[in-house]
Structure formats: C-alpha cells, structure tokens
C-alpha positions as CSV (number, residue, x, y, z in Angstrom):
1,X,180.8,129.6,43.3
2,X,178.5,128.6,46.2
3,X,178.7,130.1,49.7
4,X,179.3,127.5,52.4
5,X,178.7,128.2,56.1
6,X,179.0,126.1,59.2
7,X,175.9,125.0,61.0
8,X,175.7,127.0,64.2
9,X,174.6,123.9,66.2
10,X,176.8,121.0,64.9
11,X,179.4,122.8,62.6
12,X,178.6,120.7,59.5
13,X,179.1,122.5,56.2
14,X,175.9,124.0,54.8
15,X,175.5,125.4,51.3
16,X,173.8,128.8,51.4
17,X,171.1,128.4,48.8
18,X,167.8,126.7,47.8
19,X,169.4,123.3,48.3
20,X,169.5,123.9,52.1
21,X,166.0,124.9,53.3
22,X,167.0,125.1,57.0
23,X,170.0,127.4,56.4
24,X,172.1,128.4,58.3
25,X,171.3,125.0,60.0
26,X,172.0,121.7,58.3
27,X,168.7,120.2,59.3
28,X,165.4,120.7,61.1
29,X,166.9,119.0,64.2
30,X,169.7,121.5,64.5
31,X,167.2,124.3,64.0
32,X,165.0,123.1,66.8
33,X,167.9,122.6,69.1
34,X,168.9,126.2,68.6
35,X,165.3,127.4,69.1
36,X,165.1,125.4,72.4
37,X,168.3,127.1,73.6
38,X,166.7,130.5,73.0
39,X,163.4,129.4,74.6
40,X,165.3,128.2,77.7
41,X,167.2,131.5,77.8
42,X,170.5,129.7,77.4
43,X,171.2,132.2,74.5
44,X,170.3,135.9,74.7
45,X,171.2,139.2,73.1
46,X,173.2,141.4,75.5
47,X,171.6,144.7,76.5
48,X,172.7,147.7,78.4
49,X,170.5,146.6,81.3
50,X,168.3,149.7,81.2
51,X,164.6,149.4,80.4
52,X,163.1,151.7,77.8
53,X,159.7,153.2,78.2
54,X,158.1,150.4,76.1
55,X,159.8,147.7,78.3
56,X,158.7,149.3,81.6
57,X,155.7,147.3,82.7
58,X,154.1,146.0,85.9
59,X,152.3,142.8,86.7
60,X,149.0,144.8,86.4
61,X,149.7,145.2,82.7
62,X,149.5,141.5,82.2
63,X,146.1,141.1,83.7
C-alpha cells in the first residue's frame, strides 16, 4: 500500500515514494512557491521570543 499525502501548496494528492521526486510537493513549481514564502518570511517557526547566546549578535559582528 502506498502512502499518499496532500501537497502543502495546492493540496493535490502526492504519492510518498520514488515516483514523486518533489515530495511532499506535487511539482517543482509548488516547491518553489513554498520556498519563496519562507524567504519572504510569510512562514516562520514560532519561538519563545528570547535570544540564546548564539543568537545574540550586534551589527559589528556582521562586518
């Protein structure tokens, strides 16, 4: 039995296997749409809002 998932971008059925190289996306276009949403910060992973020591930087660190 094959596992079928919904494409996160367009909701088409996608077979989870070698037959679907862009899984969980149905095609390269849907994969790139999702990537663009992350790049534009339309999607993000929620955080506690506190910076850890490794996240604490200043503009001088980028020079």
